[in-house]
Residue frames relative to the residue before (quaternion, step in Angstrom):
aa qw qx qy qz dx dy dz
M 1.0000 0.0000 0.0000 0.0000 0.00 0.00 0.00
S 0.3609 -0.7509 0.5196 0.1894 3.54 -0.67 1.09
P 0.4839 -0.6569 0.4811 0.3207 3.60 -0.96 0.75
M 0.6397 0.5244 -0.3206 0.4615 3.58 1.24 -0.37
Q 0.4848 0.6657 -0.4395 0.3587 3.58 1.25 -0.18
P 0.5318 -0.6465 0.4341 0.3329 3.62 -0.85 0.87
K 0.6373 -0.5695 0.3740 0.3601 3.55 -1.13 0.78
L 0.6311 0.5478 -0.3422 0.4296 3.59 0.93 -0.85
L 0.6873 0.4602 -0.2836 0.4852 3.59 0.91 -0.87
R 0.6082 0.5367 -0.3556 0.4644 3.61 1.05 -0.66
M 0.6474 0.5159 -0.3157 0.4638 3.59 0.98 -0.85
A 0.6429 0.5123 -0.3247 0.4678 3.59 0.96 -0.82
G 0.6546 0.5124 -0.3063 0.4638 3.59 0.98 -0.82
L 0.6409 0.5131 -0.3176 0.4745 3.58 1.00 -0.81
A 0.6411 0.5217 -0.3206 0.4626 3.58 0.97 -0.88
R 0.6448 0.5235 -0.3182 0.4571 3.59 0.96 -0.84
R 0.6891 0.4751 -0.2855 0.4668 3.59 0.87 -0.94
A 0.6671 0.4834 -0.2916 0.4861 3.58 1.17 -0.56
G 0.4978 -0.6704 0.4183 0.3574 3.59 1.28 -0.09
K 0.5691 0.6112 -0.3580 0.4176 3.57 1.26 0.42
L 0.6856 0.3884 -0.2801 0.5483 3.57 1.27 0.39
A 0.1728 -0.7709 0.6082 0.0765 3.56 -0.74 1.12
C 0.1443 -0.8119 0.5641 0.0409 3.59 -0.79 1.04
G 0.7549 0.3564 -0.2860 0.4704 3.55 -1.00 0.86
T 0.6917 -0.5318 0.3152 0.3734 3.52 -1.19 0.66
E 0.7163 0.4485 -0.2712 0.4606 3.60 0.73 -1.01
A 0.6623 0.5032 -0.3095 0.4609 3.58 0.92 -0.89
V 0.6475 0.5023 -0.3202 0.4753 3.59 1.01 -0.76
R 0.6208 0.5324 -0.3458 0.4600 3.59 0.97 -0.79
D 0.6773 0.4941 -0.2878 0.4630 3.59 0.94 -0.89
A 0.7451 0.4061 -0.2099 0.4857 3.59 1.05 -0.77
A 0.4113 0.7625 -0.4455 0.2259 3.61 1.23 -0.24
G 0.6444 0.5388 -0.3317 0.4293 3.60 0.97 -0.73
R 0.7230 0.4099 -0.2247 0.5087 3.57 1.14 -0.67
A 0.5381 0.6719 -0.3837 0.3341 3.57 1.24 -0.37
G 0.2469 -0.7451 0.6002 0.1538 3.50 -1.17 0.71
L 0.7880 0.0909 -0.0102 0.6088 3.55 1.30 -0.40
I 0.1868 -0.7479 0.6280 0.1067 3.55 -1.05 0.85
L 0.1926 -0.7749 0.5960 0.0850 3.56 -0.89 1.03
L 0.0784 -0.7925 0.6046 0.0133 3.55 -0.95 0.89
A 0.4340 -0.6900 0.5156 0.2639 3.58 -0.83 1.00
S 0.6280 -0.5821 0.3708 0.3594 3.56 -1.13 0.68
D 0.7650 0.3291 -0.1852 0.5217 3.59 1.12 -0.61
A 0.2795 0.7652 -0.5277 0.2405 3.58 1.17 0.54
G 0.5279 -0.6554 0.4473 0.3027 3.55 -1.08 0.71
N 0.7073 -0.4682 0.3327 0.4121 3.54 -1.32 0.25
T 0.6201 0.5536 -0.3496 0.4321 3.57 1.01 -0.75
A 0.6568 0.4993 -0.3107 0.4720 3.59 0.90 -0.88
G 0.6469 0.5225 -0.3148 0.4576 3.58 0.99 -0.78
R 0.6542 0.4915 -0.3106 0.4837 3.58 0.97 -0.83
D 0.6255 0.5319 -0.3341 0.4627 3.58 1.00 -0.82
A 0.6577 0.5272 -0.3089 0.4406 3.56 0.88 -0.96
E 0.6769 0.4888 -0.2929 0.4658 3.58 0.92 -0.86
R 0.6255 0.5737 -0.3274 0.4153 3.58 1.06 -0.75
Y 0.6431 0.5562 -0.3308 0.4094 3.61 1.07 -0.65
G 0.3609 -0.7724 0.4666 0.2354 3.60 1.21 -0.27
K 0.5168 0.6063 -0.4230 0.4318 3.57 1.16 0.62
P 0.6304 -0.5028 0.3927 0.4421 3.59 -1.16 0.35
L 0.1868 -0.7950 0.5747 0.0528 3.54 -0.91 1.00
M 0.0757 -0.7811 0.6194 0.0233 3.56 -0.92 0.96
I 0.1986 -0.7496 0.6210 0.1144 3.55 -0.70 1.10
L 0.3204 -0.7985 0.4895 0.1418 3.53 -0.51 1.24
P 0.4585 -0.6637 0.5077 0.3024 3.57 -1.19 0.46
Y 0.6024 0.5254 -0.3451 0.4919 3.57 1.24 0.54
D 0.4405 -0.7001 0.4939 0.2682 3.57 -1.08 0.70
K 0.7576 -0.4053 0.2744 0.4319 3.56 -1.37 0.13
E 0.6633 0.5057 -0.3141 0.4534 3.58 0.97 -0.79
E 0.6570 0.5055 -0.3130 0.4635 3.59 0.95 -0.84
L 0.6637 0.4767 -0.3040 0.4897 3.59 0.92 -0.87
G 0.6403 0.5396 -0.3220 0.4419 3.57 0.95 -0.86
R 0.6450 0.5147 -0.3195 0.4658 3.58 0.91 -0.89
A 0.6622 0.5296 -0.3054 0.4333 3.58 0.94 -0.89
V 0.7709 0.3362 -0.1758 0.5117 3.59 1.08 -0.71
G 0.6094 -0.6241 0.3312 0.3598 3.56 1.22 0.44
R 0.6034 0.5069 -0.3750 0.4882 3.56 1.13 0.66
K 0.6296 -0.5087 0.4048 0.4254 3.54 -1.29 0.20
T 0.7766 -0.0865 0.0779 0.6192 3.57 0.93 -0.96
C 0.0144 -0.7646 0.6437 0.0293 3.55 -1.31 0.35
A 0.1921 -0.8082 0.5505 0.0828 3.58 -0.52 1.19
I 0.8026 0.0883 -0.0069 0.5898 3.57 1.08 -0.76
A 0.0211 0.7879 -0.6137 0.0468 3.54 -1.06 0.82
A 0.2321 -0.7542 0.5998 0.1330 3.55 -1.21 0.60
V 0.2495 -0.7493 0.5990 0.1318 3.56 -0.86 1.02
T 0.1557 -0.8429 0.5138 0.0360 3.58 -0.61 1.16
D 0.6662 0.4496 -0.3019 0.5127 3.59 1.22 0.33
D 0.5094 -0.6881 0.4272 0.2909 3.58 -0.78 1.04
A 0.6550 0.5142 -0.3266 0.4470 3.60 0.92 -0.84
F 0.6622 0.4754 -0.3101 0.4892 3.59 0.97 -0.78
C 0.5953 0.5490 -0.3687 0.4563 3.62 1.04 -0.67
R 0.6715 0.4925 -0.2982 0.4665 3.58 0.85 -0.97
G 0.6591 0.5230 -0.3059 0.4456 3.59 0.94 -0.90
I 0.6714 0.4844 -0.2947 0.4773 3.57 0.96 -0.85
I 0.6352 0.5138 -0.3312 0.4722 3.61 0.98 -0.78
E 0.6529 0.5066 -0.3141 0.4674 3.60 0.94 -0.86
A 0.6513 0.5108 -0.3166 0.4634 3.57 0.98 -0.86
M 0.6348 0.5157 -0.3299 0.4714 3.61 1.04 -0.72
E 0.6416 0.5140 -0.3269 0.4662 3.58 0.99 -0.80
E 0.6353 0.5132 -0.3252 0.4767 3.61 1.03 -0.76
F 0.6201 0.5556 -0.3329 0.4426 3.58 1.07 -0.80
E 0.6844 0.4813 -0.2835 0.4686 3.54 0.91 -0.98
């Protein structure tokens, strides 16, 4: 993890390593009931966006593309992710507020 990596992406990576972030359409669908927050890459396709809205969970469209989010969570790409831990949800929301 690069010290220059934005806090929001560092938080997503930490959540993934802690087992509190589901990445990809199927994993997010399986985790949607436990999710407190759905993350969507800035360049996610329409299908991912519709899926995210269907889960009825808070949705955050990130200022990062699929490759940037994917790198942060140890994958090649990641268009959609579900955060399943309240503390990580709060941390990611705070990091987004700092970004803005």
